[in-house]
C-alpha positions as CSV (number, residue, x, y, z in Angstrom):
1,X,-16.7,7.2,-25.5
2,X,-14.7,7.3,-22.3
3,X,-11.2,8.5,-21.9
4,X,-9.2,6.9,-19.1
5,X,-9.8,9.7,-16.6
6,X,-13.6,9.5,-17.0
7,X,-13.7,5.8,-16.7
8,X,-11.5,5.8,-13.6
9,X,-13.9,8.2,-12.0
10,X,-16.9,6.1,-12.8
11,X,-15.5,2.8,-11.7
12,X,-14.1,4.2,-8.5
13,X,-17.5,5.8,-7.6
14,X,-19.2,5.0,-4.3
15,X,-17.5,2.2,-3.0
16,X,-16.4,1.3,-5.5
17,X,-14.6,-0.1,-3.1
18,X,-11.7,-0.3,-5.4
19,X,-8.4,1.5,-4.7
20,X,-6.9,3.2,-7.8
21,X,-3.4,2.3,-6.7
22,X,-0.5,0.0,-7.2
23,X,-0.6,-3.6,-5.9
24,X,1.2,-2.8,-2.7
25,X,-1.2,0.0,-1.9
26,X,-4.1,-2.3,-2.5
27,X,-2.6,-4.9,-0.2
28,X,-2.2,-2.2,2.5
29,X,-5.8,-1.1,1.9
30,X,-7.1,-4.7,2.3
31,X,-5.4,-4.8,5.7
32,X,-7.3,-1.7,6.8
33,X,-10.6,-3.4,5.9
34,X,-10.7,-5.5,9.0
35,X,-12.7,-3.7,11.6
36,X,-11.0,-3.7,15.0
37,X,-13.2,-4.6,18.0
38,X,-14.6,-1.4,19.5
39,X,-13.7,-0.5,23.1
40,X,-17.2,0.9,23.5
41,X,-20.5,0.0,21.9
42,X,-21.1,1.7,18.6
43,X,-24.5,3.5,18.6
44,X,-24.4,6.1,15.8
45,X,-23.0,5.3,12.3
46,X,-22.6,7.4,9.3
47,X,-21.9,5.4,6.1
48,X,-20.2,7.1,3.1
49,X,-20.8,4.3,0.6
50,X,-24.0,2.5,-0.4
51,X,-22.7,-0.9,0.6
52,X,-21.6,0.1,4.1
53,X,-24.9,1.9,4.5
54,X,-26.9,-1.2,3.5
55,X,-24.9,-3.5,5.7
56,X,-25.3,-1.3,8.7
57,X,-29.1,-0.9,8.1
58,X,-29.4,-4.7,7.7
59,X,-27.5,-5.4,10.9
60,X,-28.6,-2.6,13.2
61,X,-31.1,-0.2,11.5
62,X,-31.5,2.1,14.5
63,X,-27.8,2.8,14.6
64,X,-27.5,4.2,11.1
65,X,-27.9,8.0,11.1
66,X,-26.3,9.2,7.9
67,X,-26.0,7.8,4.3
68,X,-24.6,8.8,0.9
69,X,-26.9,10.3,-1.7
70,X,-26.8,7.2,-3.8
71,X,-29.2,6.4,-6.6
72,X,-29.6,3.0,-5.2
73,X,-31.5,4.4,-2.2
74,X,-33.9,6.8,-4.0
75,X,-36.9,4.4,-3.9
76,X,-35.9,2.5,-0.7
77,X,-38.1,3.5,2.2
78,X,-35.6,2.1,4.7
79,X,-33.4,5.2,4.0
80,X,-36.1,7.8,3.4
81,X,-35.8,9.6,6.8
82,X,-32.0,9.4,7.1
83,X,-29.7,12.4,6.6
84,X,-27.7,12.4,3.3
85,X,-24.1,13.5,3.7
86,X,-23.3,13.6,0.0
87,X,-25.0,14.2,-3.3
88,X,-24.1,12.4,-6.5
89,X,-20.4,12.4,-7.1
90,X,-19.6,15.2,-4.7
91,X,-17.4,14.4,-1.7
92,X,-19.1,13.8,1.6
93,X,-19.9,17.0,3.5
94,X,-17.7,17.2,6.6
95,X,-20.0,19.6,8.5
96,X,-23.0,17.4,7.9
97,X,-21.2,14.3,9.2
98,X,-19.9,16.1,12.3
99,X,-23.4,17.5,13.1
100,X,-24.8,13.9,13.2
101,X,-22.4,13.2,16.1
102,X,-21.3,9.7,14.9
103,X,-19.1,7.4,16.9
104,X,-18.2,5.5,13.7
105,X,-17.9,6.6,10.1
106,X,-17.7,3.9,7.4
107,X,-16.3,4.5,3.9
108,X,-14.5,3.0,1.0
109,X,-10.7,2.6,0.6
110,X,-9.4,4.7,-2.2
111,X,-12.4,7.0,-2.3
112,X,-13.0,8.4,1.2
113,X,-9.4,8.6,2.4
114,X,-9.2,12.4,2.6
115,X,-12.5,12.9,4.5
116,X,-11.5,10.0,6.8
117,X,-8.2,11.7,7.6
118,X,-9.9,14.9,8.5
119,X,-12.5,13.1,10.7
120,X,-9.8,11.3,12.5
121,X,-8.0,14.6,13.2
122,X,-11.1,15.8,15.1
123,X,-11.5,12.6,17.0
124,X,-14.2,10.7,15.1
125,X,-13.4,7.0,14.5
126,X,-13.4,6.3,10.8
127,X,-13.0,2.9,9.1
128,X,-12.5,2.3,5.4
129,X,-13.3,-1.0,3.8
130,X,-12.2,-2.6,0.5
131,X,-14.6,-5.2,-0.9
132,X,-13.0,-6.9,-3.9
133,X,-14.1,-10.5,-3.2
134,X,-16.8,-12.6,-1.5
135,X,-14.3,-13.5,1.2
136,X,-13.8,-9.8,2.0
137,X,-17.5,-9.2,2.0
138,X,-18.0,-12.0,4.5
139,X,-15.2,-10.8,6.7
140,X,-16.4,-7.2,6.8
141,X,-20.0,-8.3,7.5
142,X,-18.8,-10.4,10.5
143,X,-16.6,-7.7,11.8
144,X,-19.2,-5.0,11.5
145,X,-21.8,-7.2,13.2
146,X,-19.4,-7.5,16.1
147,X,-18.9,-3.8,16.4
148,X,-22.6,-3.2,16.2
149,X,-23.5,-6.0,18.6
150,X,-25.6,-7.6,15.9
151,X,-26.1,-11.1,14.4
152,X,-24.4,-11.6,11.1
153,X,-26.0,-15.0,10.4
154,X,-29.0,-13.8,8.3
155,X,-26.7,-11.9,5.9
156,X,-24.2,-14.7,5.7
157,X,-27.0,-17.1,4.9
158,X,-28.2,-14.8,2.1
159,X,-24.6,-14.7,0.7
160,X,-24.5,-18.5,0.7
161,X,-27.9,-18.8,-1.0
162,X,-26.7,-16.4,-3.7
163,X,-23.6,-18.5,-4.4
164,X,-25.6,-21.7,-4.5
165,X,-27.0,-20.6,-7.8
166,X,-23.7,-21.1,-9.5
167,X,-23.7,-23.7,-12.3
168,X,-21.2,-26.6,-12.2
169,X,-19.4,-25.0,-15.1
170,X,-19.8,-21.5,-16.6
171,X,-17.8,-21.7,-19.7
172,X,-15.3,-19.1,-21.0
173,X,-16.4,-15.5,-20.4
174,X,-15.1,-12.0,-20.8
175,X,-16.4,-8.9,-19.1
176,X,-15.9,-5.5,-20.8
177,X,-16.4,-2.3,-18.9
178,X,-15.0,0.2,-21.4
179,X,-14.4,0.4,-25.1
180,X,-11.7,3.0,-25.4
181,X,-9.6,1.6,-23.9
182,X,-11.0,-1.9,-23.8
183,X,-11.0,-2.8,-20.1
184,X,-11.7,-6.2,-18.4
185,X,-11.6,-7.3,-14.8
186,X,-9.0,-9.8,-13.7
187,X,-9.1,-12.0,-10.7
188,X,-8.2,-9.2,-8.3
189,X,-11.5,-7.4,-8.7
190,X,-15.0,-8.0,-7.3
191,X,-16.3,-8.8,-10.8
192,X,-13.4,-11.2,-11.3
193,X,-14.0,-13.0,-8.1
194,X,-17.7,-13.1,-8.9
195,X,-17.0,-15.0,-12.1
196,X,-14.7,-17.4,-10.2
197,X,-17.4,-18.1,-7.6
198,X,-19.8,-19.0,-10.4
199,X,-17.3,-21.4,-12.0
200,X,-16.9,-19.3,-15.1
201,X,-13.5,-19.2,-16.9
202,X,-12.6,-15.5,-16.8
203,X,-10.3,-15.2,-19.8
204,X,-8.7,-12.0,-18.2
205,X,-8.2,-13.6,-14.8
206,X,-4.5,-14.1,-15.0
207,X,-3.7,-11.1,-17.2
208,X,-1.7,-8.2,-15.8
209,X,-1.0,-4.7,-17.3
210,X,-1.5,-1.0,-17.0
211,X,-5.0,0.3,-16.6
212,X,-6.7,3.3,-14.9
213,X,-7.9,1.1,-12.0
214,X,-6.5,-1.7,-10.0
215,X,-8.0,-5.1,-10.7
216,X,-8.6,-4.3,-14.4
217,X,-6.5,-4.9,-17.5
218,X,-6.4,-3.2,-20.9
219,X,-7.0,-5.4,-23.9
220,X,-6.5,-4.9,-27.6
221,X,-9.2,-5.9,-30.2
222,X,-6.7,-8.6,-31.3
223,X,-6.4,-10.0,-27.8
224,X,-10.2,-10.2,-27.5
225,X,-10.3,-12.1,-30.9
226,X,-7.5,-14.4,-29.7
227,X,-9.3,-15.3,-26.5
228,X,-12.7,-15.6,-28.3
229,X,-14.9,-16.1,-25.3
230,X,-18.1,-18.1,-25.4
231,X,-19.9,-15.4,-23.5
232,X,-19.4,-11.6,-23.2
233,X,-20.8,-9.4,-20.5
234,X,-21.1,-5.6,-21.2
235,X,-21.1,-3.2,-18.2
236,X,-22.0,0.3,-19.3
237,X,-22.3,2.4,-16.1
238,X,-22.9,5.7,-18.0
239,X,-25.4,4.2,-20.4
240,X,-23.3,5.5,-23.3
241,X,-24.4,2.9,-25.8
242,X,-21.2,1.0,-25.5
243,X,-22.6,-2.3,-26.9
244,X,-23.9,-0.6,-30.0
245,X,-20.4,1.0,-30.5
246,X,-18.7,-2.4,-30.1
247,X,-21.1,-3.8,-32.7
248,X,-19.8,-1.2,-35.2
249,X,-16.2,-2.5,-34.8
250,X,-14.9,-4.8,-37.5
251,X,-13.6,-7.4,-35.1
252,X,-16.9,-7.7,-33.2
253,X,-18.7,-9.8,-35.8
254,X,-15.9,-12.3,-35.8
255,X,-16.3,-13.3,-32.1
256,X,-18.0,-16.6,-31.2
257,X,-20.1,-14.9,-28.5
258,X,-21.4,-12.3,-31.0
259,X,-22.2,-14.9,-33.6
260,X,-24.2,-17.0,-31.2
261,X,-26.0,-14.1,-29.6
262,X,-24.2,-14.6,-26.2
263,X,-23.5,-10.9,-25.5
264,X,-25.4,-9.6,-22.4
265,X,-25.6,-6.2,-20.7
266,X,-25.2,-6.5,-16.9
267,X,-25.7,-3.9,-14.2
268,X,-22.8,-2.0,-12.9
269,X,-24.1,-2.2,-9.3
270,X,-23.9,-5.7,-7.9
271,X,-21.5,-7.0,-10.5
272,X,-18.7,-4.3,-10.7
273,X,-19.6,-2.2,-7.7
274,X,-21.2,-4.4,-5.0
275,X,-23.5,-1.5,-4.2
276,X,-26.0,-3.2,-1.9
277,X,-27.1,-6.7,-0.9
278,X,-30.1,-6.5,-3.1
279,X,-27.9,-5.5,-6.1
280,X,-25.6,-8.4,-5.4
281,X,-28.5,-10.8,-5.3
282,X,-29.8,-9.4,-8.6
283,X,-26.3,-9.9,-10.1
284,X,-26.4,-13.5,-8.8
285,X,-29.7,-14.1,-10.5
286,X,-28.6,-12.6,-13.7
287,X,-25.3,-14.4,-13.9
288,X,-27.1,-17.7,-13.0
289,X,-29.5,-17.2,-15.9
290,X,-26.8,-16.2,-18.4
291,X,-24.6,-19.2,-17.6
292,X,-27.4,-21.8,-17.5
293,X,-27.0,-23.1,-21.0
């Protein structure tokens, strides 16, 4: 059972790439996401989020010298010999980053702001990105490729192949990422944009309201019943048994999706937190299978 503070911490993790801020702050953060052309060639990159690490490795593997200690990379041989500048949820280690002598440090807006400020103060270029849509993912990939003197085409083609799996119509859908409070992504989140790209009718897309994290809205059980989605996706990043807990709530059995067995668990990485290109592709495959009915 999550309280708001714990949920905010989980959903903002690793790039989450979400800014826990008001709409104006998020707009300002999005503006920072565009990578300015470098005056000199970038040759040593430290990435503080799993997504920026993966993009850098895909574009220019020899230039990536430091990565976060993300679970995503534990079994990935591409990152086996690279220095880890953070462990779990701990903040990046400033001394380790400096020791790697990077000419560019990449991180996530809203999560790596403090370390970025300190690195800038000692003369290390730091860029924070905010990936809350497929458009922003494409833009950041192209800009990073320019900075690394790399070809973005292979990655852009993979993005396109992923989106080509979208069905003509995905039906009504609701994504739940927390039970207490009940939280769902609206159109201003990566998950919300994902649903839009897959032609699904996100019943929370236009909703606004207070929540622990930007791009998400708080729903009541009555509101969920009123919307009554055809499909429900459950995201349980802490493996807390959230679906089983929902099934014990009186309203749950009254939902169309519950009655027809159209409630599916989906991975936090790829669908809520982009995480890596592989995780994004896995999310595409999963969503395509779920909506193909």
